[in-house]
C-alpha positions as a LaTeX table, in Angstrom:
\begin{tabular}{lrrr}
\hline
Residue & $x$ (\AA) & $y$ (\AA) & $z$ (\AA) \\
\hline
Met1 & 103.01 & 95.94 & 118.90 \\
Ile2 & 102.39 & 92.38 & 117.71 \\
Lys3 & 100.91 & 92.47 & 114.21 \\
Asn4 & 99.09 & 89.11 & 114.14 \\
Phe5 & 97.66 & 89.01 & 117.64 \\
Thr6 & 95.33 & 86.07 & 116.95 \\
Val7 & 98.30 & 83.86 & 116.04 \\
Phe8 & 100.15 & 85.14 & 119.11 \\
Lys9 & 97.24 & 84.22 & 121.40 \\
Arg10 & 97.14 & 80.67 & 120.00 \\
Lys11 & 100.88 & 80.29 & 120.64 \\
Leu12 & 100.61 & 81.83 & 124.10 \\
Ser13 & 97.72 & 79.54 & 125.03 \\
His14 & 99.84 & 76.56 & 124.00 \\
Val15 & 102.92 & 77.73 & 125.91 \\
Cys16 & 100.93 & 78.61 & 129.05 \\
Asn17 & 98.82 & 75.42 & 128.75 \\
Leu18 & 95.70 & 77.55 & 129.28 \\
Lys19 & 92.44 & 75.67 & 129.58 \\
Pro20 & 89.97 & 76.16 & 126.72 \\
Tyr21 & 87.57 & 79.09 & 126.94 \\
Lys22 & 84.50 & 76.89 & 127.33 \\
Asp23 & 85.90 & 75.70 & 130.67 \\
Thr24 & 87.45 & 78.91 & 131.97 \\
Lys25 & 85.06 & 81.60 & 130.73 \\
Trp26 & 88.04 & 83.97 & 130.79 \\
Leu27 & 88.75 & 85.93 & 127.62 \\
Met28 & 92.33 & 86.83 & 126.80 \\
Pro29 & 92.31 & 90.61 & 126.14 \\
Asn30 & 93.54 & 92.13 & 122.93 \\
Gly31 & 96.57 & 94.36 & 123.31 \\
Asn32 & 100.19 & 94.15 & 124.36 \\
Pro33 & 101.70 & 91.35 & 126.50 \\
Thr34 & 103.64 & 92.69 & 129.48 \\
Gly35 & 105.52 & 89.48 & 130.32 \\
Leu36 & 103.68 & 89.20 & 133.65 \\
Phe37 & 101.41 & 86.37 & 134.72 \\
Val38 & 98.78 & 86.68 & 137.44 \\
Tyr39 & 96.36 & 84.22 & 138.97 \\
Asn40 & 92.80 & 84.75 & 137.76 \\
Cys41 & 89.90 & 83.13 & 139.64 \\
Val42 & 87.78 & 82.85 & 136.48 \\
Ala43 & 90.46 & 80.88 & 134.63 \\
Asp44 & 91.57 & 79.21 & 137.89 \\
Gln45 & 95.21 & 79.54 & 136.84 \\
Lys46 & 97.89 & 82.10 & 136.09 \\
Val47 & 97.12 & 84.05 & 132.93 \\
Pro48 & 99.19 & 86.54 & 130.91 \\
Val49 & 98.74 & 90.22 & 131.70 \\
Ile50 & 97.86 & 91.97 & 128.45 \\
Leu51 & 97.16 & 95.70 & 128.34 \\
Ser52 & 95.79 & 97.97 & 125.61 \\
Asp53 & 98.79 & 100.21 & 126.23 \\
Pro54 & 101.80 & 98.26 & 127.56 \\
His55 & 102.65 & 101.02 & 130.02 \\
Ile56 & 99.20 & 102.13 & 131.26 \\
Ala57 & 96.69 & 100.21 & 133.37 \\
Thr58 & 93.53 & 100.93 & 135.34 \\
Trp59 & 93.08 & 99.55 & 138.84 \\
Tyr60 & 90.11 & 99.61 & 141.20 \\
Ser61 & 90.18 & 98.47 & 144.83 \\
Cys62 & 87.12 & 97.89 & 146.95 \\
Gly63 & 87.66 & 100.20 & 149.90 \\
Pro64 & 86.22 & 100.35 & 153.40 \\
Thr65 & 82.66 & 100.53 & 154.57 \\
Val66 & 83.24 & 103.35 & 157.03 \\
Tyr67 & 81.12 & 102.43 & 160.04 \\
Asp68 & 83.94 & 101.43 & 162.43 \\
Ser69 & 87.72 & 101.46 & 162.89 \\
Ala70 & 89.86 & 99.35 & 160.57 \\
His71 & 91.77 & 96.39 & 162.02 \\
Ile72 & 94.91 & 94.54 & 160.98 \\
Gly73 & 92.87 & 92.15 & 158.83 \\
His74 & 92.05 & 95.15 & 156.65 \\
Ala75 & 95.64 & 96.36 & 156.99 \\
Ser76 & 97.08 & 93.12 & 155.59 \\
Cys77 & 94.78 & 93.39 & 152.55 \\
Tyr78 & 95.67 & 96.99 & 151.76 \\
Val79 & 99.39 & 96.57 & 152.46 \\
Lys80 & 99.56 & 93.55 & 150.14 \\
Leu81 & 97.65 & 95.38 & 147.42 \\
Asp82 & 99.98 & 98.34 & 147.90 \\
Ile83 & 102.95 & 96.01 & 147.38 \\
Val84 & 101.44 & 94.61 & 144.16 \\
Gln85 & 100.77 & 98.13 & 142.85 \\
Arg86 & 104.32 & 99.21 & 143.67 \\
Ile87 & 105.69 & 96.17 & 141.82 \\
Leu88 & 103.70 & 97.03 & 138.69 \\
Lys89 & 104.87 & 100.64 & 138.82 \\
Ser90 & 108.47 & 100.30 & 140.01 \\
Phe91 & 109.65 & 97.02 & 138.48 \\
Phe92 & 107.62 & 96.97 & 135.26 \\
Asn93 & 107.17 & 100.69 & 134.54 \\
Ile94 & 103.38 & 100.47 & 134.29 \\
Lys95 & 101.60 & 103.75 & 134.93 \\
Leu96 & 98.71 & 102.76 & 137.18 \\
Val97 & 95.63 & 104.91 & 137.48 \\
Thr98 & 94.22 & 103.71 & 140.78 \\
Ala99 & 90.78 & 104.26 & 142.28 \\
Met100 & 89.26 & 103.11 & 145.53 \\
Gly101 & 85.60 & 103.05 & 146.45 \\
Val102 & 84.50 & 104.22 & 149.88 \\
Thr103 & 81.09 & 102.96 & 150.98 \\
Asp104 & 79.68 & 105.84 & 153.01 \\
Ile105 & 76.03 & 104.71 & 152.67 \\
Asp106 & 75.26 & 101.32 & 154.18 \\
Asp107 & 73.05 & 99.45 & 156.66 \\
Lys108 & 75.88 & 99.29 & 159.20 \\
Ile109 & 76.59 & 103.02 & 158.97 \\
Ile110 & 72.90 & 103.85 & 159.39 \\
Lys111 & 72.67 & 101.44 & 162.35 \\
Arg112 & 75.72 & 103.02 & 164.02 \\
Gly113 & 74.20 & 106.46 & 163.51 \\
Lys114 & 70.96 & 105.37 & 165.19 \\
Glu115 & 72.83 & 103.77 & 168.10 \\
Thr116 & 74.86 & 106.90 & 168.76 \\
Asn117 & 72.17 & 109.41 & 167.76 \\
Thr118 & 74.55 & 110.76 & 165.11 \\
Asn119 & 73.95 & 111.65 & 161.48 \\
Phe120 & 75.15 & 108.83 & 159.22 \\
Lys121 & 77.29 & 111.29 & 157.24 \\
Ser122 & 79.23 & 112.24 & 160.38 \\
Ile123 & 79.81 & 108.57 & 161.19 \\
Ala124 & 81.17 & 107.96 & 157.69 \\
Gln125 & 83.40 & 111.04 & 157.72 \\
Gln126 & 84.85 & 110.17 & 161.14 \\
Tyr127 & 85.84 & 106.61 & 160.22 \\
Glu128 & 87.02 & 107.50 & 156.74 \\
Tyr129 & 89.40 & 110.10 & 158.22 \\
Glu130 & 90.66 & 107.44 & 160.64 \\
Phe131 & 91.10 & 104.94 & 157.79 \\
Trp132 & 93.32 & 107.23 & 155.73 \\
Leu133 & 95.38 & 108.06 & 158.82 \\
Asp134 & 95.90 & 104.33 & 159.44 \\
Met135 & 96.90 & 103.77 & 155.80 \\
Ala136 & 99.41 & 106.64 & 155.94 \\
Asn137 & 100.93 & 105.16 & 159.10 \\
Leu138 & 101.29 & 101.83 & 157.26 \\
Asn139 & 102.93 & 103.61 & 154.29 \\
Val140 & 100.10 & 102.59 & 151.96 \\
Glu141 & 99.98 & 104.97 & 149.00 \\
Lys142 & 96.73 & 106.86 & 148.55 \\
Pro143 & 94.81 & 106.02 & 145.35 \\
Ser144 & 94.75 & 108.48 & 142.46 \\
Ile145 & 90.95 & 108.73 & 142.84 \\
Ile146 & 88.77 & 108.27 & 145.93 \\
Ala147 & 85.19 & 107.49 & 144.89 \\
Arg148 & 82.60 & 107.97 & 147.64 \\
Val149 & 79.18 & 106.48 & 147.00 \\
Ser150 & 77.36 & 109.61 & 148.21 \\
Asp151 & 79.05 & 111.62 & 145.43 \\
His152 & 77.84 & 109.29 & 142.66 \\
Ile153 & 74.11 & 108.78 & 143.25 \\
Leu154 & 73.14 & 110.17 & 139.81 \\
Ser155 & 75.62 & 107.88 & 138.05 \\
Ile156 & 74.30 & 104.92 & 140.04 \\
Glu157 & 70.70 & 105.81 & 139.07 \\
Gln158 & 71.60 & 106.01 & 135.36 \\
Phe159 & 73.48 & 102.72 & 135.59 \\
Ile160 & 70.52 & 100.91 & 137.15 \\
Lys161 & 68.02 & 102.48 & 134.75 \\
Lys162 & 69.91 & 101.17 & 131.74 \\
Ile163 & 69.89 & 97.65 & 133.19 \\
Ile164 & 66.14 & 97.91 & 133.87 \\
Asp165 & 65.53 & 99.16 & 130.32 \\
Ser166 & 67.50 & 96.20 & 128.91 \\
Asp167 & 65.16 & 93.87 & 130.86 \\
Met168 & 68.05 & 92.48 & 132.93 \\
Ala169 & 66.60 & 93.91 & 136.15 \\
Tyr170 & 63.13 & 94.43 & 137.58 \\
Val171 & 61.45 & 96.85 & 140.00 \\
Thr172 & 59.55 & 95.37 & 142.95 \\
Pro173 & 56.44 & 96.83 & 144.63 \\
Asp174 & 58.49 & 98.24 & 147.55 \\
Gly175 & 60.63 & 100.32 & 145.15 \\
Ser176 & 63.63 & 97.98 & 145.19 \\
Val177 & 65.39 & 96.85 & 142.01 \\
Tyr178 & 66.80 & 93.34 & 141.56 \\
Phe179 & 69.20 & 91.97 & 138.95 \\
Asn180 & 67.65 & 89.00 & 137.12 \\
Thr181 & 70.38 & 86.35 & 137.25 \\
Ala182 & 68.29 & 83.92 & 135.18 \\
Lys183 & 68.92 & 86.20 & 132.19 \\
Phe184 & 72.70 & 86.19 & 132.71 \\
Pro185 & 73.98 & 82.68 & 131.78 \\
Ser186 & 77.55 & 83.34 & 132.99 \\
Tyr187 & 76.49 & 84.12 & 136.54 \\
Gly188 & 78.71 & 82.21 & 138.97 \\
Lys189 & 81.87 & 82.21 & 136.84 \\
Leu190 & 84.08 & 83.78 & 139.54 \\
Gln191 & 83.08 & 81.31 & 142.23 \\
Lys192 & 82.22 & 78.32 & 140.00 \\
Met193 & 78.83 & 77.91 & 141.62 \\
Gln194 & 75.19 & 78.37 & 140.73 \\
Asp195 & 73.17 & 77.56 & 143.85 \\
Cys196 & 73.91 & 80.12 & 146.55 \\
Gly197 & 72.66 & 83.52 & 147.43 \\
Glu198 & 70.19 & 85.13 & 149.74 \\
Pro199 & 67.02 & 83.24 & 150.67 \\
Leu200 & 64.17 & 83.53 & 148.22 \\
Ser201 & 61.74 & 86.28 & 149.23 \\
Val202 & 58.34 & 87.25 & 147.90 \\
Leu203 & 60.00 & 90.12 & 146.04 \\
Lys204 & 62.69 & 88.10 & 144.23 \\
Arg205 & 62.04 & 86.04 & 141.12 \\
Asn206 & 65.11 & 83.81 & 141.58 \\
Lys207 & 67.14 & 82.79 & 144.62 \\
Met208 & 70.35 & 84.23 & 143.15 \\
Asp209 & 68.88 & 87.65 & 142.29 \\
Phe210 & 70.51 & 90.52 & 144.16 \\
Ala211 & 69.49 & 94.08 & 144.97 \\
Leu212 & 70.70 & 96.94 & 142.78 \\
Trp213 & 68.56 & 99.43 & 144.69 \\
Lys214 & 66.83 & 99.24 & 148.07 \\
Gly215 & 63.39 & 100.72 & 148.49 \\
Pro216 & 62.86 & 103.47 & 151.11 \\
Lys217 & 62.53 & 102.71 & 154.80 \\
Pro218 & 61.15 & 105.08 & 157.46 \\
Gly219 & 63.83 & 107.11 & 159.21 \\
Glu220 & 66.58 & 106.10 & 156.79 \\
Pro221 & 68.29 & 108.25 & 154.11 \\
Ser222 & 66.90 & 107.97 & 150.61 \\
Trp223 & 67.21 & 109.66 & 147.22 \\
Pro224 & 64.53 & 110.24 & 144.56 \\
Val225 & 64.99 & 108.27 & 141.33 \\
Ser226 & 62.94 & 107.73 & 138.20 \\
Trp227 & 61.27 & 104.57 & 139.57 \\
Gly228 & 60.65 & 105.96 & 143.09 \\
Glu229 & 63.15 & 106.55 & 145.87 \\
Gly230 & 65.54 & 104.69 & 148.16 \\
Arg231 & 69.28 & 104.07 & 148.23 \\
Pro232 & 71.89 & 102.02 & 146.33 \\
Gly233 & 72.62 & 98.38 & 146.97 \\
Trp234 & 76.21 & 97.55 & 147.88 \\
His235 & 77.32 & 95.84 & 144.66 \\
Ile236 & 76.04 & 98.43 & 142.21 \\
Glu237 & 78.07 & 101.22 & 143.77 \\
Cys238 & 81.45 & 99.90 & 142.60 \\
Ser239 & 80.24 & 99.04 & 139.10 \\
Ala240 & 78.72 & 102.47 & 138.50 \\
Met241 & 81.72 & 104.38 & 139.87 \\
Val242 & 84.27 & 102.28 & 137.97 \\
Ser243 & 82.31 & 102.59 & 134.72 \\
Lys244 & 82.13 & 106.35 & 135.13 \\
Leu245 & 85.89 & 106.55 & 135.70 \\
Phe246 & 87.26 & 103.84 & 133.38 \\
Gly247 & 84.53 & 103.00 & 130.86 \\
Ser248 & 83.52 & 99.54 & 129.71 \\
Gln249 & 86.81 & 97.74 & 130.42 \\
Leu250 & 88.82 & 97.52 & 133.64 \\
Asp251 & 92.30 & 96.02 & 133.84 \\
Phe252 & 92.67 & 95.15 & 137.54 \\
His253 & 89.96 & 94.78 & 140.16 \\
Ala254 & 91.17 & 94.04 & 143.70 \\
Gly255 & 89.92 & 93.22 & 147.17 \\
Gly256 & 89.90 & 90.56 & 149.85 \\
Val257 & 89.10 & 86.97 & 148.90 \\
Asp258 & 85.86 & 87.24 & 150.92 \\
Leu259 & 84.61 & 89.69 & 148.27 \\
Gln260 & 84.93 & 87.18 & 145.43 \\
Phe261 & 81.36 & 86.08 & 146.09 \\
Pro262 & 78.91 & 87.66 & 146.14 \\
His263 & 80.34 & 91.16 & 145.75 \\
His264 & 82.69 & 90.74 & 142.79 \\
Glu265 & 80.49 & 88.12 & 141.15 \\
Asn266 & 77.59 & 90.56 & 141.20 \\
Glu267 & 79.75 & 93.44 & 140.01 \\
Glu268 & 80.91 & 91.43 & 137.00 \\
Ala269 & 77.38 & 90.34 & 136.12 \\
Gln270 & 75.73 & 93.76 & 136.31 \\
Ser271 & 78.67 & 95.49 & 134.57 \\
Cys272 & 78.65 & 93.01 & 131.69 \\
Ala273 & 74.89 & 93.56 & 131.39 \\
Phe274 & 75.31 & 97.34 & 131.42 \\
His275 & 78.13 & 97.42 & 128.86 \\
Asn276 & 76.76 & 94.49 & 126.81 \\
Thr277 & 80.11 & 92.70 & 127.01 \\
Leu278 & 81.30 & 89.21 & 127.95 \\
Gln279 & 84.07 & 90.37 & 130.27 \\
Trp280 & 84.29 & 93.54 & 132.32 \\
Ala281 & 87.33 & 93.14 & 134.62 \\
Asn282 & 90.24 & 91.35 & 132.98 \\
Tyr283 & 92.22 & 90.55 & 136.13 \\
Trp284 & 90.84 & 89.86 & 139.61 \\
Ile285 & 93.33 & 90.28 & 142.45 \\
His286 & 92.10 & 88.59 & 145.63 \\
Val287 & 94.05 & 88.79 & 148.90 \\
Gly288 & 93.93 & 85.92 & 151.40 \\
His289 & 92.52 & 86.41 & 154.89 \\
Leu290 & 94.55 & 87.35 & 157.92 \\
Ser291 & 93.51 & 85.01 & 160.72 \\
Val292 & 94.30 & 84.56 & 164.36 \\
Lys293 & 95.13 & 81.11 & 165.68 \\
Gly294 & 92.04 & 78.90 & 165.79 \\
Asp295 & 89.83 & 81.26 & 163.74 \\
Ser296 & 89.14 & 81.25 & 160.02 \\
Lys297 & 89.69 & 84.99 & 159.73 \\
Met298 & 89.92 & 88.19 & 161.69 \\
Ser299 & 86.59 & 89.98 & 161.88 \\
Lys300 & 84.58 & 92.26 & 164.12 \\
Ser301 & 81.80 & 89.65 & 164.38 \\
Leu302 & 84.25 & 87.15 & 165.91 \\
Lys303 & 85.55 & 89.84 & 168.29 \\
Asn304 & 89.12 & 88.82 & 167.55 \\
Thr305 & 90.38 & 92.01 & 165.96 \\
Ile306 & 93.50 & 94.04 & 166.69 \\
Ser307 & 93.37 & 97.72 & 165.76 \\
Ile308 & 96.03 & 99.24 & 163.54 \\
Pro309 & 97.22 & 101.67 & 166.28 \\
Glu310 & 97.55 & 98.66 & 168.63 \\
Leu311 & 99.70 & 96.90 & 166.04 \\
Leu312 & 101.91 & 99.95 & 165.51 \\
Asp313 & 102.38 & 100.40 & 169.26 \\
Lys314 & 104.07 & 97.01 & 169.32 \\
Tyr315 & 105.67 & 96.68 & 165.88 \\
Ser316 & 106.79 & 99.06 & 163.15 \\
Ala317 & 104.99 & 99.48 & 159.83 \\
Asp318 & 108.11 & 98.08 & 158.14 \\
Thr319 & 107.89 & 94.92 & 160.27 \\
Phe320 & 104.25 & 94.36 & 159.33 \\
Arg321 & 105.05 & 94.97 & 155.65 \\
Met322 & 107.93 & 92.50 & 155.87 \\
Ala323 & 105.50 & 89.89 & 157.25 \\
Cys324 & 103.25 & 90.55 & 154.24 \\
Leu325 & 106.21 & 90.31 & 151.84 \\
Met326 & 107.24 & 86.96 & 153.30 \\
Ser327 & 103.86 & 85.42 & 152.48 \\
Asn328 & 102.01 & 84.95 & 149.19 \\
Tyr329 & 99.40 & 87.67 & 148.75 \\
Arg330 & 96.74 & 85.12 & 147.71 \\
Tyr331 & 97.06 & 82.78 & 150.66 \\
Pro332 & 95.85 & 83.11 & 154.26 \\
Met333 & 98.27 & 84.53 & 156.82 \\
Glu334 & 98.04 & 83.58 & 160.50 \\
Tyr335 & 98.84 & 86.50 & 162.77 \\
Ser336 & 100.93 & 85.76 & 165.86 \\
Asp337 & 103.75 & 87.30 & 167.85 \\
Gln338 & 105.98 & 84.54 & 166.48 \\
Met339 & 105.17 & 85.56 & 162.90 \\
Met340 & 105.83 & 89.21 & 163.68 \\
Gln341 & 109.07 & 88.43 & 165.51 \\
Thr342 & 110.27 & 86.43 & 162.50 \\
Ala343 & 109.50 & 89.41 & 160.27 \\
Glu344 & 111.25 & 91.73 & 162.72 \\
Glu345 & 114.37 & 89.53 & 162.79 \\
Thr346 & 114.39 & 89.44 & 158.98 \\
Leu347 & 114.13 & 93.23 & 158.84 \\
Lys348 & 116.99 & 93.51 & 161.34 \\
Lys349 & 119.15 & 91.29 & 159.11 \\
Phe350 & 118.71 & 93.77 & 156.29 \\
Lys351 & 119.48 & 96.73 & 158.54 \\
Phe352 & 122.56 & 95.03 & 160.02 \\
Phe353 & 123.82 & 94.17 & 156.56 \\
Leu354 & 123.49 & 97.74 & 155.31 \\
Lys355 & 125.24 & 99.05 & 158.44 \\
Asp356 & 128.02 & 96.46 & 158.02 \\
Val357 & 128.53 & 97.48 & 154.40 \\
Tyr358 & 128.85 & 101.13 & 155.41 \\
Val359 & 131.46 & 100.26 & 158.04 \\
Tyr360 & 133.27 & 97.88 & 155.68 \\
Val361 & 133.55 & 100.39 & 152.85 \\
Asn362 & 134.68 & 103.16 & 155.19 \\
Asn363 & 137.16 & 101.12 & 157.26 \\
Asn364 & 140.85 & 101.82 & 157.67 \\
Ala365 & 142.04 & 98.98 & 155.45 \\
Leu366 & 145.46 & 99.55 & 153.92 \\
Gln367 & 144.87 & 97.44 & 150.79 \\
Asn368 & 143.40 & 98.88 & 147.59 \\
Gly369 & 139.93 & 97.94 & 146.44 \\
Val370 & 139.55 & 95.20 & 143.81 \\
Tyr371 & 136.67 & 93.71 & 141.87 \\
Lys372 & 135.33 & 90.24 & 142.59 \\
Asp373 & 133.60 & 88.76 & 139.57 \\
Lys374 & 131.90 & 86.06 & 141.67 \\
Leu375 & 130.10 & 88.73 & 143.72 \\
Leu376 & 128.98 & 90.56 & 140.60 \\
Asp377 & 127.81 & 87.29 & 139.02 \\
Asp378 & 125.81 & 86.50 & 142.18 \\
Leu379 & 124.20 & 89.94 & 142.04 \\
Gln380 & 123.28 & 89.61 & 138.38 \\
Asn381 & 121.79 & 86.16 & 138.95 \\
Val382 & 119.66 & 87.38 & 141.88 \\
Glu383 & 118.46 & 90.37 & 139.84 \\
Tyr384 & 117.38 & 88.02 & 137.04 \\
Gln385 & 115.73 & 85.50 & 139.36 \\
Asn386 & 113.86 & 88.16 & 141.34 \\
Leu387 & 112.42 & 89.70 & 138.19 \\
Lys388 & 111.32 & 86.22 & 137.15 \\
Phe389 & 109.64 & 85.67 & 140.54 \\
Leu390 & 107.79 & 88.98 & 140.37 \\
Lys391 & 106.59 & 88.24 & 136.84 \\
Ser392 & 105.02 & 85.04 & 138.15 \\
Asp393 & 102.11 & 86.35 & 140.23 \\
Phe394 & 104.16 & 88.79 & 142.34 \\
Asp395 & 106.17 & 86.18 & 144.28 \\
Thr396 & 107.70 & 88.48 & 146.90 \\
Ala397 & 108.49 & 85.67 & 149.36 \\
Ser398 & 111.00 & 84.12 & 146.95 \\
Cys399 & 112.51 & 87.57 & 146.35 \\
Ile400 & 113.06 & 88.10 & 150.08 \\
Asn401 & 114.70 & 84.66 & 150.40 \\
Asn402 & 116.93 & 85.49 & 147.43 \\
Leu403 & 118.03 & 88.76 & 149.04 \\
Leu404 & 118.79 & 87.01 & 152.34 \\
Ser405 & 120.91 & 84.43 & 150.55 \\
Leu406 & 122.80 & 87.14 & 148.64 \\
Met407 & 123.44 & 89.04 & 151.88 \\
Ser408 & 124.65 & 85.92 & 153.67 \\
Asn409 & 127.21 & 85.20 & 150.95 \\
Thr410 & 128.34 & 88.83 & 150.94 \\
Asn411 & 128.60 & 88.89 & 154.74 \\
Asn412 & 130.99 & 85.95 & 154.63 \\
Ile413 & 133.34 & 88.03 & 152.50 \\
Ile414 & 132.90 & 91.18 & 154.60 \\
Lys415 & 133.82 & 89.33 & 157.76 \\
Glu416 & 136.86 & 87.45 & 156.43 \\
Lys417 & 139.72 & 88.22 & 158.77 \\
Asn418 & 142.43 & 88.71 & 156.16 \\
Gly419 & 140.34 & 88.92 & 153.03 \\
Glu420 & 140.78 & 91.28 & 150.12 \\
Tyr421 & 138.92 & 94.59 & 149.93 \\
Tyr422 & 135.93 & 94.66 & 147.50 \\
Pro423 & 134.13 & 98.01 & 147.97 \\
Val424 & 132.58 & 98.33 & 144.49 \\
Pro425 & 130.69 & 95.00 & 144.17 \\
Ile426 & 129.62 & 95.12 & 147.83 \\
Ile427 & 128.27 & 98.66 & 147.45 \\
Leu428 & 126.37 & 97.55 & 144.33 \\
Ile429 & 124.83 & 94.66 & 146.26 \\
Ala430 & 123.84 & 96.96 & 149.14 \\
Asp431 & 122.31 & 99.43 & 146.65 \\
Tyr432 & 120.32 & 96.64 & 145.03 \\
Val433 & 119.02 & 95.33 & 148.37 \\
Thr434 & 118.02 & 98.85 & 149.41 \\
Thr435 & 116.35 & 99.57 & 146.07 \\
Val436 & 114.27 & 96.38 & 146.07 \\
Leu437 & 113.08 & 96.88 & 149.65 \\
Met438 & 112.15 & 100.50 & 149.02 \\
Lys439 & 110.32 & 99.56 & 145.82 \\
Phe440 & 108.31 & 97.14 & 147.98 \\
Gly441 & 107.45 & 100.07 & 150.27 \\
Val442 & 109.85 & 99.25 & 153.13 \\
Thr443 & 111.11 & 102.62 & 154.37 \\
Leu444 & 114.11 & 101.32 & 156.36 \\
Lys445 & 113.63 & 104.28 & 158.68 \\
Glu446 & 114.59 & 103.99 & 162.32 \\
Asn447 & 111.29 & 104.16 & 164.16 \\
Thr448 & 112.30 & 105.70 & 167.47 \\
Glu449 & 112.29 & 108.99 & 169.34 \\
Asp450 & 115.06 & 111.50 & 168.71 \\
Ser451 & 115.98 & 111.56 & 172.39 \\
Val452 & 118.87 & 109.16 & 171.72 \\
Ser453 & 121.43 & 110.61 & 169.35 \\
Asn454 & 122.73 & 108.28 & 166.65 \\
Ser455 & 126.19 & 109.80 & 166.91 \\
Ile456 & 126.37 & 109.05 & 170.64 \\
Ile457 & 125.34 & 105.45 & 169.97 \\
Asp458 & 127.99 & 105.20 & 167.24 \\
Thr459 & 130.65 & 106.41 & 169.67 \\
Leu460 & 129.54 & 104.04 & 172.42 \\
Val461 & 129.38 & 101.03 & 170.08 \\
Asp462 & 132.85 & 101.79 & 168.65 \\
Phe463 & 134.32 & 102.21 & 172.14 \\
Arg464 & 132.72 & 98.97 & 173.34 \\
His465 & 133.99 & 97.16 & 170.24 \\
Thr466 & 137.59 & 98.26 & 170.93 \\
Val467 & 137.35 & 97.21 & 174.57 \\
Arg468 & 135.79 & 93.86 & 173.61 \\
Leu469 & 138.53 & 93.04 & 171.07 \\
Asn470 & 141.22 & 93.81 & 173.66 \\
Ala471 & 139.39 & 91.67 & 176.21 \\
Leu472 & 139.16 & 88.78 & 173.73 \\
Thr473 & 142.88 & 89.03 & 173.02 \\
Arg474 & 143.72 & 89.03 & 176.73 \\
Lys475 & 140.94 & 86.55 & 177.58 \\
Asp476 & 139.71 & 88.97 & 180.22 \\
Lys477 & 136.38 & 87.44 & 181.33 \\
Glu478 & 135.53 & 90.34 & 183.65 \\
Leu479 & 135.85 & 92.89 & 180.86 \\
Leu480 & 133.94 & 90.68 & 178.44 \\
Asn481 & 131.15 & 90.39 & 181.00 \\
Ala482 & 131.07 & 94.19 & 181.27 \\
Cys483 & 130.74 & 94.42 & 177.46 \\
Asp484 & 127.82 & 91.99 & 177.60 \\
Ile485 & 126.13 & 94.11 & 180.26 \\
Val486 & 126.46 & 97.19 & 178.01 \\
Arg487 & 124.99 & 95.23 & 175.08 \\
Asp488 & 122.02 & 94.05 & 177.19 \\
Lys489 & 121.33 & 97.53 & 178.55 \\
Met490 & 121.40 & 98.97 & 175.04 \\
Lys491 & 118.88 & 96.34 & 174.00 \\
Met492 & 116.58 & 97.58 & 176.77 \\
Ile493 & 116.44 & 100.98 & 175.03 \\
Glu494 & 115.74 & 99.22 & 171.71 \\
Val495 & 119.29 & 99.34 & 170.34 \\
Gln496 & 120.69 & 95.98 & 169.26 \\
Ile497 & 124.45 & 95.61 & 168.78 \\
Asn498 & 125.84 & 93.12 & 166.29 \\
Asp499 & 129.39 & 91.99 & 167.13 \\
Ser500 & 131.97 & 90.72 & 164.68 \\
Asn501 & 135.75 & 90.36 & 164.64 \\
Lys502 & 136.28 & 93.28 & 162.31 \\
Thr503 & 133.61 & 95.78 & 163.18 \\
Ala504 & 130.46 & 96.25 & 165.22 \\
Ser505 & 127.13 & 97.62 & 163.98 \\
Trp506 & 123.80 & 98.42 & 165.56 \\
Val507 & 120.14 & 98.95 & 164.68 \\
Phe508 & 117.01 & 100.11 & 166.43 \\
Thr509 & 114.79 & 97.13 & 167.21 \\
Lys510 & 111.56 & 99.06 & 166.73 \\
\hline
\end{tabular}
């Protein structure tokens, strides 16, 4: 624990070259520095992650509005957030208490219910079940707490009532409640704007005011409250549920970049008003859009979506996660077969390397194993650099490039014709590569049916390798052609063979 934290903050501000508070409107929290830096939209720069307890943090993600199936635009957001959470937990030993809100009361859900003549609750339950199934298939860890709006109506009512009583919100004749943005001077700090919002209506006092509660409408679900009846507005739901779970201060608040305004802006405003504080969420994590070529983003309204089952029919969850790892979580990602094939090839490089290491260590070499300090130095340097990258706003792309470079250098040694035998450093490198990938949530599992036995493939690949080496020695083109035919036929059943002078290895391509 740092004794003079005020002095520390002055020094840290100088070292980080942080902009003055009057410009950023971001307040550096009191507590314990973790050594991490994360981009914060309020400060518009990377800021130090400081926690009350250096090993415990609270995290809230805005979850789905369950009126339809999720698509891969949603998948990219949740996979990237899953990666960030895993980094905090696995690389920096932070115990995250995670919560996700599920909007199961909404205009779109009610509309879908009317269209299909189905109760809105059934619609919500159906698509929520589907959502969690999709997340499991993508290896996205379930949050510690799932907060459904329908379970928190009383908390939402109490939250709104306190804001009304503090004169920061007002009730309109139709039973709706609006937040009075004119009484909240910091409104707009997340988006750096002050002149947007919904059109001015006869019910709203200011253009920027937003609904905390919607008055009742015929044929739609509503709940009785102290000022009348109706149902919650979208923004208030997250604030009330988070406050119930985590109190007046939240460490991390996450979602897609499209939620920055108005959703997160409104959450911050109403939560600060409720808790009478200047800053509610200390760190905003916003994920860039996934787009398809020619479109700004993937969305149902543009009719350019790809469902998660459709994605997983074509590519593995590991391949999609690798694509996410190879991009910065904050920036847009353009989905294409080329992008996915690049991710797939990268994943195969890792799998080939790990197979090659296994064969190398278990070969029939006559020489005794020796150390190679250069290999161990390379490993130590990559470990240091990767930790540095992750501390700087979760830079997974640089980590992946580092691992590929380390593998390439190690492969050169593995495939030396008459080189010395270095089992210990090469095993340590393979263990490190495996550990990092698994900490990122890459399973490295072979995604295929059990109809093809691995042992049979091993035998076939070894036999082909022996035949191929003999054919190379004798320059037998006919036999080499036969080996190529075997390789191509194996590829047709999603088994790719990697030839080398010493050994041969193989991986499933899906």
